[in-house]
N, C-alpha and C positions, 0 to 999 in steps of 0.2 A: 626201381633199380636198388639192389641191395649193396651194402658195403661191408666187406669182411673185416672183423675186428676181434681181438682176443680180450676177454674181460677177466679181471681179478675178482673172483667170487668168494674168496675165503671169508667166512663169517657173514656173508650176505644172505638175506632171507629169500628163498625160492618156494613158490607154491605150485604144486602139481595137483590138478583136478582130474581124477580118474584112478582106477585101481587095476587096470589090465596090463597086458604085456607091453604096449607102447608106453604107458605111464611108467612102468617099471624100468624100461631102458632109459627114459629121460631122467628119472629120479637117480638111477645109478650113476649116470654121467655127472650130474650136478653134485652128488655126494662125493664123487671122486675128485671134484674140483674144489672141495672144501666148503661148499655152500651149506646153509642151514635149511634143510628141506622139510616142508610140511606137505603131507598128502591128504587130500580130502576125497573120501569115497566110502560108500557103505560096506564095500568088500575089497579085499586085496588079492592080487595074484600071489602065488607061492614066493616069488622073488621079493615082492614088496613086503609080504608078511614076515619074511626072514629079516629084511632090513629093519622093520619096525621092532621086531623082537630083540635085535642086536643094538637098538638105540641109534641107528644111523639116520632114521627119519622119525618125524612126529606124525602120528596117524590120527586124523579126526574122522571118527567112524560116523559119517553122516552124508547126506546129500548136500550139494553145493548151495550156499546162500551168499548174497553179495558181501556180507560182512567178512567172509573168509579171505578176501583179497588183502585186507589189512595193510601192512606196510611192505608187502612183498616187492622185491626189486624186479624179479622176473616171474611170469606166470605162464604155466603150460596147461592148456585145455586139452585133455587127452581122453575124454569119455567117448563112448560109442553112441552118444546122443547129440545130434547137431544143435538142438535147441539149448541144451545145457552148455555146450561149448560157446555158443554165441552169447549166452547169458554171462559167462565168465568174461568175455571180451567187453561186454557192455558195462559190467560192474567195475572194471579196472579204471584207475585214475589216469590222468594225462601224463603223470610221471612214471607210470608202470608200463613195462613192455610185455606184450602177450603174444604167444604163438599158439595157433590152433592146429593140432596134429593133422587133421584131414583137410585143412583149407589154407594153403600157403598164401593165397591172394589176400586173405583177411588178416594175416599175421603181421606183427611188427618186426619179427625176426624169425630166422630159421635155425634149427639145430642141425649142424652138419654131421656127416660121418667123420669120425676122428681116429687118427692113428697117433698113439703116444709111445715114445721110446725115451724115457727119462726127460731131459729138457727139450727134446724134439717133439713138436706137435704139428701134425699135418691135418688140415681140415678140407673136406670135399663137400661141395653143395651143387645141386642142379636147380636151385631155387624152387624146389618142390616138383619139378617137371618129371623126375624119375628117381625116386629113392632107391630103386633096384640098381640103377646105373651107378649112383653114388656109392652104394655098398660094394659093387664090383670093383670100382676104382680103388676104394679103400683097401680091399683085400689084396689088390695088386701092389699098392704102396706098402702094406704090411710085409709082403714078401721081399720087396726091394730094400726097405729100410728096417732091418731086423734089430734084435736086441743088442747087437754090437754097437749101435749108435748111442746107447745109454752111456757106456764108459767113454766113448769117443767125445761126446758132447761135454761130459764132466771134465775131460782133459783140456778141451778147448776153452772151457769157462775158466778153469784154474789158471791156464797159461795166459789168457787174456788179462785177467786181474793182475797177474804178476808183471806183465809187460806194462800195463797202464800205471801200476803203482811204482815202478822203478825206472822206467825209461822216460827221460824228460823231452828229448827231441821228437817233435811231431812226425817228421819224415821217417825217423828210425822206427817209431811205433807202428806206422802204417806198413813199413817193410816187413817187420816181424809178424804182425797180424796176418798179412797177406801170405807169408810163408806157411803159416799154420793152415789157413783156409784152403790153400791150393793142393796140399799134400794129402791125397786120399788114402795113401798107404798107412796113415795114422789110425785107420780102423783096426790095424793089427796091434796087439798089446806090446809086442817086442819093439815095434817101430815107435810107439809112444814113449817107451822108456828111453830109447836112443834119442828121440827128439827132445825130451825133457833135459837130458844132459847137454845136448847141443844148444838148446835155448838158454840154459843157465850160462853157458860160455859166451854166447852172443850178447847176452844182457850185460855180463861183467865187462866185456870188451867195450861196450857202448857207454858204460858208466865210469870207467877208469879215467 
């Protein structure tokens, strides 16, 4: 049974073994999360080669050896050779988490399909049963939760910090936070400006 969790990966070492399209997708995702990504592979896909050239990843141009696992926090085995993938799993220490791209049952974790809109992150997993279905659901979520959620979440975040920092009464805090969360019209920029003025007034009334 898997347990969904969001990890802070900024500055964390991540090892990707493999240089193909799958390895490229995984590496790009971890680079986007701020991880320090090392790729071990004799060759690289165009996407990975571009990332290496831009300094986004470190490329070890070689076949995998057990010393490569080093102190990696997460390890992704994404070669097209099953024996190599299992060698990666075997080489990992008990403190390291490994995912094997073509074998979810032997993996310690799964990399979900992800939708990001600013501070909003939605993750979809079928536990490896159907990556195609996970992708289909992700595309549906991308359509429903578009880029308007980026500014919307920024507004909610700023408003929440303002409420928590200025309103002392716990009940009043809950009331104002609930007011923000329930108002879906705040996806509209004009409504956010109106709510910001209203919120300032409500906060002043509660602190006078």
